[in-house]
C-alpha positions in Angstrom: -20.1 37.8 -40.0 -23.0 35.9 -41.4 -26.6 36.7 -40.6 -27.5 33.0 -40.1 -26.2 30.0 -38.3 -26.3 26.7 -40.0 -27.8 24.0 -37.9 -27.8 21.0 -40.3 -27.0 19.9 -43.9 -29.4 17.4 -45.4 -29.3 15.1 -48.4 -25.6 15.5 -49.2 -25.7 19.2 -48.6 -28.6 19.8 -51.0 -30.6 21.4 -48.2 -29.4 23.7 -45.4 -31.3 24.2 -42.2 -30.4 27.4 -40.4 -31.5 30.0 -37.8 -31.3 33.7 -38.1 -28.8 35.4 -35.8 -30.4 37.9 -33.6 -33.9 36.8 -34.3 -36.4 36.8 -31.4 -37.8 33.4 -32.3 -35.4 30.5 -32.9 -37.5 29.1 -35.8 -35.5 27.1 -38.4 -35.4 28.0 -42.1 -34.4 25.9 -45.1 -32.6 26.8 -48.3 -32.0 24.7 -51.4 -31.3 25.3 -55.1 -34.4 26.0 -57.2 -34.9 23.1 -59.6 -36.9 25.3 -62.0 -33.9 27.7 -62.4 -36.2 30.8 -62.0 -34.3 31.9 -59.0 -31.1 30.7 -57.4 -32.4 29.4 -54.1 -35.7 28.7 -52.4 -35.7 29.9 -48.8 -38.6 29.2 -46.5 -39.4 29.3 -42.8 -40.2 25.9 -41.4 -42.2 27.5 -38.5 -40.7 25.3 -35.8 -37.6 25.3 -33.6 -37.6 21.5 -33.5 -34.7 20.2 -35.6 -36.4 16.8 -36.2 -39.7 18.4 -37.3 -37.8 21.0 -39.4 -35.8 18.2 -41.1 -39.0 16.4 -42.2 -40.7 19.6 -43.4 -37.6 20.6 -45.4 -37.2 17.2 -47.1 -40.9 17.2 -47.9 -40.7 20.7 -49.4 -37.7 19.7 -51.4 -39.3 16.6 -52.8 -42.5 18.5 -53.7 -40.4 21.0 -55.7 -38.7 18.2 -57.5 -42.0 16.5 -58.2 -43.7 19.6 -59.7 -40.7 20.4 -61.9 -39.9 16.9 -63.3 -41.2 16.3 -66.8 -44.2 14.1 -67.1 -43.9 10.8 -69.0 
């Protein structure tokens, strides 16, 4: 049995939104592959139970990670 329940897959399964099973709060978390390669995944709390707000925050976080790891021209 998994310890989380997937709520949504974003950007062609690049980002997963999930909740923790058994947690008191129903806040959503996101997980995506680390573009730097330092760790396998980046996992963060989105500090909201709203799926629409969590979706925006997760995509913004993902884009920020890509922006800071892309080579400068």
